[in-house]
N, C-alpha and C positions, 0 to 999 in steps of 0.2 A: 559459383556455389551460393545458394540462398542464405540469407541471414536468419537468425532464430531469436524469438522473444521468449524469455523465461518468465513464466507467470507464477509468482509465489502466492500461495493460498494458505494463510494461517487459519487453523480451525479449532475451535473449542466449543463443544456441545452444539454443533450445527447439523444434527441429523435431519432436520426438517427442510434445510435449504441447500445443503452441499451438492446434492445431485442436480438440482435446478441450475445452480451457478455453473457447474461443469457442462451441462447441456448448452447453456448460453455461450460459454467460451468456445465450445466445439462448433457452434454455428458461425462463428466469426471468421471471415475471410480477410486476412491481413494484406495490406498494400505491399507492392513490390515483391510478392511471392514469399513473404516472410513466414517461416514455420513457427510452431508453438511447442514449448516444453512446459508441462504442468508440474509444478513442484508443490505438493500438498504436505503441510506439516501439522499433524494432529498433536495438539498440546495437552495430552493426557485427558481427553474428554471422558466424562463419566456417562455419556449416553452412547448411542450406537453409531456415532460418526465414523469410527474405524471400520465397522462392518459395512456401512453404506459405501464408503470409498472403495474398499476391497471388492465388493460385489460389482461396483461400477467399472472397475478396472478389468474384471473378468468379462463383462458384457461389451467392453470397448477396447479390445487389445490393439486396435489400430491407432489409438491415441498415445502420445509420448507422455505418460504419467509417471512421475517419480513420487513415491509415498514414504514419508518419514514420520516417526512417532517419538514423542518425549515420554519417558517412563513416569515422570511427575510433571504437574502443571508448573510451568515457568513463566508464562505470560506471553502476550502477543509479540513483544519485542524480541524475546528469545526465539520464538518460532520464526520470525523474520531473519534473525541471525543465521539460523540453520538453513533456511531456504536460500539466502544470499550466498552462503558458502558453497552450496551445492549447485548453483546456477551455472549452466554452460552456454547459455545464449549470448548473442551479441548485445542484447538489451534486456533489462530486468524491470518488471512492473509488479506492484503489489495489488492483489485482488482479494478483498475480504470475502469470506465464505457465505455471508448473508446476501441479500438481494438489494442492497442500498446503492450499489454502483453498477453501471451497465457495461459489460465487456465489449459491446458493439462500438464503444467509443475509444477502444484501444488505438484505432487509426488516427483519431484526432490528436492523441498524445505523441504518436510516432512521427507524424508529419514534420514537425519542426526539426527533429533529429535527422530524418532521412533527407530533408532539404538542405542540410548542412549548416543550420543556424544554431542548434542547441546541443548541449551535452546532457542536460537534465530538464525534464518537463513535469510541472505540477498541474494536476487537473483541479480547477477551482469550481467549487459549488456556488460561488458568489459573483460570477461574471458570465456574460453571455445570455442567450435567450432560451436555454434548454430548461425542461421541466424540473421543478424542485418541490418536493412534498413540504407542506407547511406544518411545522411541529413546534419545537420548544423555543420560546422567546429568549430565556436566560441562557440556553445553549448557544444561540447565535451571538448573544452579547459576550459570553465567555470566550467563544472562538475568536471574536473580533479583538478582544483584549490580548489573548495569547498571540495572535498573529501580529498585532501592533508591537508588543514587547519583543517578539522575535525579530521583527523588522528593524526595530530601533537598535538592536544589538548586532545584527548581521549587515545592516545597511542595504537590505533588499526591500522591494516594494510588493511582496506577495499579498494576495487577498485571502489566501486560505492555506496557511502553514500546516494545519491539522488534517488536511485531506488524505484519504487513503491512497488515491491515485497519484503515485510518484513513479516516474519512469526515468531510469538512468542507463547510460552506457555501462555495460557490465564491469569493465576495468575500473571505472570510477567508483562505483559503490563497493566493489570488493577491495579497493585500496583504503577504505575508511574503517578505522577501528571503532566498532560500536559496542557499547556497554549496557545501555538501558534495556531491561528485560520486559518491561511492561509498556504502558502508554507514553512513557517518556521518550520512546523511539523517535517520534516526529520532530520535537524541538532539537534533539541531539543530532539527528542526521542532517537537519537543515543547517544547524550551526557549523557542523564539520564540513559539509559539502561546500558551504558558502566561502570557506577559507581556502579552497583549492585554487591555486593560481590560474587566472584566465578562464575560470569556469563560466560557462554560458548557461544560465538558467532561464527557462521560459515558462509561461503559464497559459493554459487554455481553459475555456469554459466547458464544464461538463454538467450532466444532469445528476439529480440526487433523489433517491427513493428511500428516505429515512425510515427507520423502525422506531416504534415506541418501546418502552421497557417491557410491556406485556408481550410484544412481538420478539423480544430477545436482545434489545439494546443493552450493552454491558458497561459503557463508560459512564462515570459519575463525577460528582463535584470533587471527590478526593483526587481523581486523576487530573483535574484542572490545577489543583495546588501543586501536584507533582510536576506538571508541565511547566509551571512558573519557576519552580526550583531548578528544573533542567535547563530552562532558558538561561538563567543566571549562571548555573554551574558550567555549562559547556561554552558559554561566551565570555566568561570572566575568570572563574576559578580553575577550571580544568579544560584546557583547550586541546588536549591530546585525545 
């Protein structure tokens, strides 16, 4: 029996890109005959995201698409909680609904797990020779600070803790009790997964096609301060 990858797609006001990212995912042929499960979680978008997804499902009944909607906006982390709970695949990966990350690189993340080396794989925007859009200096500095603080607490040596592309064995991520409903998800999940006994975490280089704020980027400096709080909280004050 072939294995399956559950692709969790949190979406908030992504009417302009959600169809394109679904097309990109559908084009991907996964290694070892792995099949795909699309789990789209619409976090109470105020635009036409819901209609675009439903129309896409009608046009593509051959795709294994599961669609869930929050009645009120709860945040990206909450959307990921919903998707993780619903996942049925052997492996779980996060795919943002924008076009910043390339689904054709799923196989790069899958390989360390399929080769028997890893339980969790992070896709780093800061290693390897893949293309990266040049954008915000202070964002890169902030990301470096957050990754450094997280590493200091977890004793990991990640280069990109805040990356969207995180791939887990399903039983691992579903065993973790997650609480952060917004952008604190990344430091929380990193802290809690790092404490799993004998966990094997790998990192691979990926490309990055970042968006500007005019193009729809949502994270801001307030989220950075929340991330610092979450690094301290889930590594020191609240380890459950």
